[in-house]
VEXVEX-31888 format. One record per residue (C-alpha): residue number from 1; residue in one letter; y, x, z. Coordinates in nm, 4 decimals, decimal comma. Layout:
REM VEXVEX-31888
NUM_a_Y_X_Z
...
This chain:
REM VEXVEX-31888
1_m_-0,3223_-0,8116_0,0897
2_t_-0,3388_-1,0266_0,3997
3_d_-0,1424_-1,0239_0,7253
4_e_-0,4507_-1,1085_0,9306
5_m_-0,7301_-0,8841_1,0429
6_p_-1,0466_-0,9749_0,8446
7_n_-1,3333_-1,1602_1,0057
8_i_-1,6153_-0,9085_1,0474
9_p_-1,9588_-1,0128_1,1593
10_e_-2,0473_-0,8812_1,5062
11_e_-2,3640_-0,7238_1,3702
12_t_-2,3244_-0,3746_1,2370
13_p_-2,5594_-0,2259_0,9835
14_e_-2,8587_-0,0319_1,1225
15_a_-2,7430_0,3228_1,1788
16_v_-3,0709_0,5063_1,1922
17_e_-3,3819_0,5230_0,9720
18_t_-3,6938_0,7084_1,0534
19_s_-3,6066_0,9512_0,7679
20_g_-3,2489_0,9792_0,8725
21_v_-2,9264_0,7912_0,7978
22_s_-2,8742_0,7288_0,4319
23_r_-2,5348_0,7515_0,2679
24_r_-2,5537_0,3878_0,1615
25_k_-2,6208_0,2760_0,5241
26_f_-2,3287_0,4942_0,6486
27_l_-2,0932_0,3245_0,4060
28_g_-2,2181_-0,0176_0,5236
29_g_-2,1227_0,0706_0,8749
30_v_-1,7622_0,1588_0,7834
31_a_-1,7029_-0,1534_0,5706
32_g_-1,5624_-0,3472_0,8569
33_a_-1,2761_-0,1130_0,9460
34_s_-0,9367_-0,2110_0,8149
35_i_-0,6419_-0,0265_0,6752
36_g_-0,3148_-0,2224_0,7288
37_g_-0,5031_-0,5513_0,6876
38_l_-0,7382_-0,4451_0,4063
39_t_-1,1043_-0,3791_0,4707
40_l_-1,2189_-0,0283_0,3974
41_a_-1,4770_-0,1816_0,1634
42_g_-1,2008_-0,3151_-0,0534
43_v_-1,0123_0,0148_-0,0351
44_l_-1,3208_0,2096_-0,1393
45_a_-1,3542_-0,0034_-0,4444
46_a_-0,9852_0,0051_-0,5235
47_c_-0,9198_0,3702_-0,4668
48_g_-1,2072_0,5408_-0,6511
49_g_-1,1557_0,7972_-0,9111
50_g_-1,1970_0,5532_-1,1964
51_g_-1,4761_0,4654_-1,4299
52_d_-1,8100_0,3055_-1,3531
53_e_-1,9903_0,6128_-1,2183
54_e_-1,9976_0,6872_-0,8509
55_p_-1,8918_1,0371_-0,7468
56_e_-2,1833_1,2664_-0,6693
57_a_-2,3050_1,2158_-0,3145
58_a_-2,2124_1,4969_-0,0817
59_t_-2,4842_1,7167_0,0578
60_t_-2,5681_1,6132_0,4136
61_t_-2,5382_1,8930_0,6641
62_a_-2,8002_1,9356_0,9395
63_a_-2,5364_1,9028_1,2075
64_g_-2,4038_1,5861_1,0428
65_q_-2,7537_1,4333_1,0121
66_d_-2,8322_1,5077_1,3690
67_a_-2,5037_1,3505_1,4840
68_a_-2,5714_1,0395_1,2723
69_n_-2,9339_1,0044_1,3923
70_s_-2,8337_1,0251_1,7544
71_a_-2,5272_0,8056_1,7039
72_k_-2,3186_1,0789_1,8619
73_p_-1,9528_0,9791_1,9011
74_i_-1,7132_1,1089_1,6373
75_l_-1,4460_1,3240_1,8001
76_i_-1,0861_1,3295_1,6833
77_g_-0,8807_1,5969_1,8622
78_s_-0,5080_1,5605_1,8770
79_a_-0,2266_1,7842_1,9979
80_y_0,0700_1,5594_2,0945
81_p_0,3884_1,6346_2,2931
82_m_0,2931_1,3900_2,5650
83_t_0,5918_1,4430_2,7859
84_t_0,8202_1,2969_2,5160
85_a_0,8740_0,9401_2,3759
86_d_0,7487_1,0758_2,0434
87_g_0,4149_1,1821_2,1928
88_e_0,3579_0,8299_2,3414
89_e_0,4259_0,6814_2,0012
90_m_0,1752_0,9103_1,8351
91_k_-0,0925_0,8235_2,0955
92_g_-0,0242_0,4512_2,0690
93_g_-0,0646_0,4376_1,6936
94_s_-0,3706_0,6567_1,6693
95_d_-0,5471_0,4866_1,9604
96_l_-0,4781_0,1439_1,8073
97_a_-0,6566_0,2535_1,4881
98_i_-0,9398_0,3979_1,6808
99_a_-0,9776_0,0717_1,8830
100_e_-0,9775_-0,1424_1,5707
101_i_-1,2428_0,0716_1,4118
102_n_-1,4664_0,0817_1,7151
103_e_-1,4321_-0,2910_1,7693
104_r_-1,5918_-0,3314_1,4212
105_g_-1,8818_-0,1070_1,4827
106_g_-1,7308_0,2331_1,4365
107_i_-1,8229_0,4587_1,1464
108_g_-2,1869_0,4090_1,0507
109_g_-2,2510_0,2770_1,3950
110_r_-2,0831_0,5743_1,5594
111_m_-1,7921_0,5222_1,7889
112_i_-1,4743_0,7332_1,7658
113_e_-1,3613_0,9215_2,0739
114_h_-1,0108_1,0719_2,1146
115_e_-0,9390_1,3913_2,2982
116_i_-0,5575_1,4511_2,3361
117_v_-0,4111_1,7824_2,4458
118_d_-0,0485_1,7956_2,5533
119_f_0,1624_2,0761_2,4038
120_n_0,5144_2,1903_2,3403
121_n_0,5583_2,1508_1,9652
122_f_0,8475_2,4038_1,9602
123_d_0,6464_2,6810_2,1334
124_g_0,4037_2,8990_1,9394
125_e_0,1893_2,9927_2,2543
126_s_0,1644_2,6278_2,3556
127_a_0,0470_2,5304_2,0069
128_t_-0,2039_2,8159_1,9908
129_s_-0,3541_2,7181_2,3294
130_a_-0,3739_2,3490_2,2261
131_y_-0,5401_2,4244_1,8896
132_n_-0,7851_2,6614_2,0414
133_n_-0,8750_2,3974_2,3020
134_l_-0,9427_2,1356_2,0319
135_v_-1,1522_2,3817_1,8278
136_s_-1,3600_2,4734_2,1315
137_k_-1,4501_2,1032_2,1689
138_e_-1,5850_2,1121_1,8097
139_a_-1,3704_1,8139_1,6981
140_d_-1,4746_1,6471_1,3775
141_a_-1,1011_1,6390_1,2778
142_i_-0,7746_1,7333_1,4236
143_t_-0,4501_1,5266_1,4035
144_l_-0,0945_1,6037_1,5064
145_g_0,2278_1,4152_1,5069
146_y_0,4512_1,7041_1,4155
147_a_0,4818_2,0662_1,5014
148_n_0,7827_2,2951_1,4672
149_v_0,5955_2,6182_1,4619
150_y_0,3477_2,6982_1,1887
151_e_0,1755_3,0277_1,2448
152_p_-0,0874_2,8597_1,4751
153_n_-0,2041_2,6663_1,1659
154_d_-0,4151_2,9851_1,1001
155_i_-0,6412_2,8661_1,3919
156_l_-0,6922_2,5301_1,2284
157_a_-0,7440_2,6914_0,8857
158_a_-1,0191_2,9169_1,0190
159_y_-1,1947_2,6310_1,1972
160_g_-1,2182_2,4360_0,8693
161_a_-1,2244_2,0779_0,9875
162_p_-0,9784_1,8369_0,8235
163_s_-0,6406_1,8494_1,0019
164_i_-0,3620_1,6056_0,9399
165_n_-0,0035_1,6379_1,0638
166_a_0,3346_1,4840_0,9960
167_s_0,5585_1,7840_1,0394
168_t_0,7978_1,6913_0,7504
169_s_0,8260_2,0586_0,6794
170_s_0,9098_2,2460_0,3661
171_d_0,8422_2,5665_0,5541
172_q_0,4892_2,4542_0,6218
173_v_0,4359_2,3541_0,2602
174_n_0,5552_2,6994_0,1513
175_m_0,2992_2,8529_0,3830
176_f_0,0211_2,6482_0,2318
177_k_0,1317_2,7291_-0,1181
178_s_0,1022_3,0968_-0,0368
179_d_-0,2684_3,0688_0,0072
180_p_-0,4035_2,7208_-0,0939
181_a_-0,7651_2,8253_-0,0406
182_k_-0,7020_2,9345_0,3153
183_y_-0,5106_2,6207_0,4117
184_k_-0,7088_2,3682_0,2045
185_n_-0,8150_2,1691_0,5161
186_i_-0,4553_2,1072_0,6424
187_f_-0,2728_1,7981_0,5193
188_q_0,0932_1,7055_0,5785
189_a_0,0998_1,3266_0,5753
190_d_0,4613_1,2902_0,4775
191_p_0,7279_1,4438_0,2469
192_t_0,9254_1,7517_0,3404
193_d_1,2509_1,7757_0,5339
194_l_1,4285_1,8564_0,2060
195_q_1,3910_1,4946_0,0940
196_y_1,6249_1,3749_0,3660
197_g_1,9028_1,5880_0,2180
198_y_1,8137_1,5226_-0,1415
199_g_1,8005_1,1441_-0,0864
200_f_2,1227_1,0878_0,1065
201_p_2,3958_1,1348_-0,1548
202_p_2,2095_0,9119_-0,4082
203_f_2,1895_0,6510_-0,1373
204_l_2,5619_0,6582_-0,0897
205_e_2,6102_0,6274_-0,4651
206_g_2,3880_0,3203_-0,4590
207_l_2,6036_0,1530_-0,1973
208_i_2,9154_0,2354_-0,3976
209_a_2,7620_0,0985_-0,7177
210_q_2,6918_-0,2317_-0,5409
211_g_3,0490_-0,2561_-0,4200
212_l_2,9399_-0,2432_-0,0541
213_f_3,1012_0,0898_0,0243
214_n_3,4422_0,1960_-0,0941
215_p_3,5383_0,5341_0,0525
216_p_3,8945_0,6535_-0,0414
217_t_3,7534_1,0049_-0,0877
218_k_3,3953_1,1291_-0,1352
219_t_3,3899_1,3689_0,1552
220_i_3,1055_1,4560_0,3948
221_y_3,1139_1,6242_0,7362
222_i_2,7781_1,7551_0,8614
223_f_2,6526_1,7820_1,2181
224_e_2,3789_2,0450_1,1700
225_g_2,0918_2,1026_1,4120
226_d_1,9779_2,4551_1,4924
227_i_1,6049_2,4249_1,4064
228_p_1,4744_2,5027_1,0564
229_y_1,3979_2,1294_0,9993
230_s_1,7576_2,0275_1,0574
231_s_1,9166_2,3207_0,8619
232_n_1,6813_2,2502_0,5744
233_i_1,8106_1,8919_0,5570
234_s_2,1629_2,0133_0,5600
235_k_2,1139_2,2733_0,2897
236_a_1,9419_2,0171_0,0621
237_a_2,2343_1,7760_0,1036
238_q_2,4780_2,0495_0,0273
239_e_2,2865_2,1374_-0,2822
240_v_2,2924_1,7948_-0,4412
241_a_2,6122_1,6406_-0,3093
242_p_2,8574_1,8257_-0,5555
243_d_2,6569_1,7023_-0,8536
244_l_2,7436_1,3431_-0,7561
245_g_3,1034_1,4224_-0,6834
246_w_3,0791_1,4631_-0,3080
247_e_3,2521_1,7496_-0,1178
248_i_3,1257_1,8963_0,2015
249_v_3,4435_1,9425_0,4076
250_g_3,2992_2,0803_0,7264
251_i_2,9865_2,1726_0,9174
252_s_2,9487_2,1739_1,2962
253_p_2,6422_2,3583_1,4248
254_i_2,4687_2,1739_1,7134
255_a_2,3638_2,4299_1,9647
256_g_2,0772_2,3978_2,2040
257_t_1,8660_2,1424_2,0247
258_g_1,5658_2,2561_2,2246
259_g_1,7317_2,0624_2,5159
260_p_1,9584_1,7614_2,5533
261_v_2,2859_1,7446_2,3600
262_t_2,5123_1,5596_2,5995
263_d_2,8636_1,6407_2,4741
264_w_2,9368_1,5251_2,1177
265_a_3,3063_1,4860_2,1691
266_p_3,4123_1,8245_2,0137
267_m_3,2094_1,7571_1,7008
268_i_3,3380_1,3965_1,6766
269_s_3,6937_1,5320_1,7095
270_k_3,6390_1,7882_1,4304
271_a_3,4922_1,5212_1,2005
272_k_3,7854_1,2928_1,2658
273_g_4,0357_1,5865_1,2034
274_s_3,8663_1,6642_0,8697
275_g_3,9382_1,3221_0,7294
276_a_3,5737_1,2922_0,6042
277_t_3,4682_0,9508_0,5007
278_v_3,0984_1,0209_0,5800
279_v_2,9457_1,2015_0,8790
280_f_2,5889_1,3214_0,8209
281_n_2,3883_1,4102_1,1324
282_t_2,0847_1,6299_1,0637
283_h_1,9743_1,6525_1,4303
284_w_1,6519_1,4724_1,5302
285_n_1,6285_1,3838_1,9011
286_p_1,6371_1,0119_1,9793
287_a_1,8076_1,0467_2,3259
288_d_2,0715_1,2824_2,1814
289_h_2,1390_1,0331_1,9053
290_a_2,1909_0,7622_2,1593
291_a_2,4423_0,9853_2,3487
292_l_2,6157_1,0440_2,0144
293_m_2,6476_0,6655_1,9532
294_k_2,7959_0,6013_2,2963
295_q_3,0630_0,8690_2,2503
296_w_3,1242_0,7710_1,8859
297_a_3,1783_0,4093_1,9920
298_a_3,4367_0,5129_2,2550
299_d_3,6651_0,6784_1,9950
300_p_3,5174_0,6393_1,6425
301_p_3,6438_0,8238_1,3377
302_d_3,7086_0,6004_1,0370
303_a_3,3899_0,7304_0,8719
304_f_3,0413_0,6099_0,7718
305_l_2,7908_0,7534_1,0274
306_y_2,4362_0,8370_0,9327
307_l_2,1478_0,9531_1,1583
308_q_1,8030_1,0660_1,0492
309_y_1,4733_1,0002_1,2144
310_g_1,5751_0,9888_1,5842
311_a_1,6705_0,6160_1,5751
312_s_1,3100_0,5333_1,4740
313_v_1,1925_0,5830_1,8440
314_p_1,2458_0,2735_2,0624
315_e_1,4004_0,4992_2,3256
316_f_1,7182_0,5318_2,0972
317_l_1,8081_0,1702_2,0990
318_e_1,7162_0,1233_2,4631
319_i_1,9645_0,3962_2,5568
320_a_2,2407_0,3355_2,2976
321_g_2,2444_-0,0405_2,3388
322_d_2,5384_-0,2152_2,1651
323_a_2,7034_0,1138_2,0712
324_a_2,4352_0,1493_1,7947
325_n_2,5581_-0,1666_1,6184
326_g_2,6225_-0,0933_1,2553
327_v_2,4792_0,2578_1,2332
328_v_2,2667_0,3566_0,9344
329_w_1,9612_0,5876_0,9780
330_a_1,6660_0,6892_0,7644
331_t_1,3136_0,8310_0,7775
332_v_1,0944_0,9687_0,5002
333_l_0,7845_0,8488_0,6843
334_g_0,8605_0,5060_0,8265
335_t_0,6730_0,1853_0,8976
336_m_0,7877_-0,0753_0,6565
337_n_0,8940_-0,4280_0,7563
338_d_0,6730_-0,5767_0,4847
339_a_0,3634_-0,7927_0,5344
340_v_0,1397_-0,4881_0,6030
341_g_0,3850_-0,3201_0,8330
342_l_0,4816_-0,6342_1,0264
343_a_0,1137_-0,7341_1,0815
344_y_0,0495_-0,3820_1,2193
345_q_0,3614_-0,4093_1,4439
346_e_0,2268_-0,7395_1,5877
347_r_-0,1155_-0,5774_1,6575
348_y_0,0508_-0,2771_1,8230
349_k_0,2650_-0,5051_2,0477
350_a_-0,0411_-0,7204_2,1341
351_k_-0,2471_-0,4147_2,2240
352_w_0,0077_-0,2096_2,4190
353_g_0,2703_-0,4703_2,5336
354_k_0,5588_-0,2856_2,3720
355_v_0,7142_-0,2471_2,0292
356_a_0,6049_0,0237_1,7948
357_g_0,8653_0,2792_1,6695
358_f_0,9239_0,3131_1,2996
359_s_0,7776_0,6580_1,2478
360_n_0,5307_0,8364_1,4760
361_a_0,3213_0,5381_1,5803
362_g_0,2596_0,4393_1,2186
363_t_0,1816_0,7935_1,1262
364_g_-0,0743_0,8262_1,3995
365_y_-0,2333_0,4988_1,2869
366_d_-0,2561_0,5945_0,9206
367_e_-0,3925_0,9391_0,9948
368_v_-0,6976_0,7880_1,1661
369_y_-0,7692_0,5588_0,8761
370_m_-0,7485_0,8384_0,6293
371_l_-1,0169_1,0177_0,8153
372_a_-1,2251_0,6956_0,8545
373_h_-1,2131_0,6517_0,4823
374_a_-1,3333_1,0025_0,4057
375_w_-1,6158_0,9812_0,6650
376_g_-1,7197_0,6548_0,5203
377_i_-1,7513_0,7980_0,1735
378_t_-1,9249_1,1271_0,2620
379_g_-2,1501_0,9955_0,5379
380_d_-2,1213_1,3268_0,7275
381_t_-1,8401_1,4137_0,9684
382_r_-1,9567_1,7764_0,9836
383_n_-1,9464_1,8402_0,6121
384_f_-1,5818_1,9576_0,6319
385_d_-1,5551_2,0564_0,2649
386_a_-1,6767_1,7137_0,1451
387_n_-1,4296_1,5302_0,3688
388_i_-1,1439_1,7579_0,2599
389_a_-1,2325_1,6776_-0,1024
390_e_-1,2290_1,3084_-0,0308
391_l_-0,8868_1,3288_0,1472
392_k_-0,7615_1,4932_-0,1726
393_r_-0,9208_1,2369_-0,3993
394_n_-0,8191_0,9160_-0,2122
395_i_-0,4914_0,7258_-0,2614
396_m_-0,4342_0,5134_0,0528
397_r_-0,1768_0,2411_0,1140
398_g_-0,1038_0,2607_0,4893
399_v_0,1535_0,0932_0,7058
400_s_0,3996_0,3697_0,6156
401_g_0,3479_0,3625_0,2386
402_g_0,1324_0,5435_-0,0119
403_y_-0,0483_0,8707_0,0750
404_w_-0,1627_1,0858_-0,2147
405_f_-0,2448_1,4569_-0,1609
406_g_-0,4002_1,5133_-0,4989
407_h_-0,0701_1,5798_-0,6778
408_d_-0,0356_1,9290_-0,5375
409_e_-0,2536_2,2117_-0,3899
410_a_-0,0406_2,2264_-0,0723
411_n_-0,1591_1,8813_0,0478
412_y_0,1619_1,7028_0,1247
413_c_0,2965_1,3582_0,0366
414_l_0,5676_1,2661_-0,2157
415_a_0,8868_1,0822_-0,1266
416_y_0,9609_0,7564_-0,3042
417_p_1,1872_0,7219_-0,5056
418_q_1,3089_1,0858_-0,5073
419_e_0,9769_1,2473_-0,6132
420_t_0,7841_0,9641_-0,7723
421_p_0,8984_0,6367_-0,9226
422_d_0,5721_0,4682_-0,8175
423_p_0,5947_0,3340_-0,4662
424_s_0,2118_0,3245_-0,4359
425_l_0,2049_0,7042_-0,4681
426_g_0,4635_0,7970_-0,2105
427_n_0,6121_0,7424_0,1312
428_p_0,9379_0,5440_0,0875
429_h_1,2560_0,7083_0,2068
430_l_1,3564_0,4105_0,4151
431_f_1,7188_0,3481_0,5047
432_f_1,7727_0,1104_0,7994
433_q_2,0831_-0,0447_0,9408
434_i_2,0953_-0,1610_1,3033
435_s_2,2614_-0,5042_1,3228
436_p_2,2329_-0,8245_1,5189
437_g_1,9511_-1,0630_1,4243
438_e_1,9555_-1,4444_1,4340
439_d_1,9031_-1,4258_1,8096
440_g_2,1951_-1,1883_1,8482
441_a_1,9679_-0,8938_1,9544
442_l_2,0092_-0,5688_1,7638
443_s_1,7262_-0,4865_1,5194
444_h_1,6438_-0,2486_1,2396
445_q_1,6705_-0,3898_0,8909
446_v_1,5723_-0,2011_0,5758
447_i_1,8653_-0,1769_0,3289
448_a_1,7060_0,0627_0,0800
449_p_1,5062_0,1333_-0,1302
450_s_1,3741_-0,1537_-0,3394
451_p_1,1244_-0,3223_-0,3157
452_y_1,1385_-0,2899_0,0695
453_i_1,4978_-0,4152_0,1125
454_q_1,5267_-0,6885_0,3816
455_t_1,9086_-0,7306_0,3838
456_a_2,2220_-0,5778_0,2301
457_y_2,4232_-0,3120_0,4005
458_v_2,7230_-0,4484_0,6005
459_k_3,0301_-0,2480_0,6898
460_p_3,0012_-0,1230_1,0544
461_p_3,2514_-0,2695_1,3018
462_w_3,4427_0,0574_1,3336
463_l_3,4804_0,1252_0,9590
464_s_3,7876_0,0109_0,7472
465_f_3,6406_0,0626_0,3993
């Protein structure tokens, strides 16, 4: 696997024959697109179903043939919360992937266009309007970052085109399991929220085993967000913690997570009064996490502090500044600081003039390449069933780990190492620590799991053990 983008000839294979576009020529046109530094041609060879026989060619639809013959642009429709830092990350990652593919001749000579609809991902009416908008435009596929309401998925299910989101939701997975045939076209490109909770106590045990963390008691205090995502994380941690000897000594509900949480002092005071050696925050918002860090630094409990997800967005560190020094955070869908991830981060910065966050940008990027792979195999963007089958069949190594939907009928990804011991088959549950680099500037360093570790955990400046 190389860090550099491959050299692709400027010429692209002829897209149109007098008798129509053949599947072989369609595949020729996609061979120049890259996934995390690998050409799709190499991925197609590496990620087949096994054996010497090619899968049976998909039947070409009339609509797909007409689109190919006329070199009609391929349309990806996306619903992103564009008034948020998260939405900007989603757009940046997906648009980078689209630009890379188009610069190499598109898919079978067809360029990709991107239609983005702004929506409030917490509001069912807003999601319904956004999804209906994208369906009315006859998008070839629909992508999301994340959504926090799931009933509008029925709109996407009825439309039938491949739809990929990164909602990190066990509730969504349960919905899909209730009727796999109905929701067969909807894919969740990451593990569920439960894996945050399931993976946290084992992570603490790993630090203890290495002699890096020596708490006088194994006690946890939880700051619990009031959306299902946050409460699911909390419940999962409560479920597994006792089995490893950890006691939950208190839970403070975080009210109003639909808006900013500006006053963390009462919760910090309660955590300090409990004597807990670990504080586990299940809230998600980056700006709110930054506010927490500033108030924590002003009067810190003698406790290990953990955040989930929110610190992945560049906005967090921009606001928190030095107050974030030493904090540990994690994501179950994160861009890795390995050769593939770093090369992507360099391309992102070169394209947009700013750094990529460690979650949504990489997700948006990988979602586009998953679709490009499927379209390259089937040769027909309007054959929804064939492209759905290819998404199920493929195993892709993206900038945020391995994506494999074929393990379950509900079309979601596994967490490594909690759900699979094979890092090529799952998204790694990445734990980062924010600490000064060689230049003195704060940066995010992976401290778990292997083989992605960059540096060992170091005791935060406020902690005594």
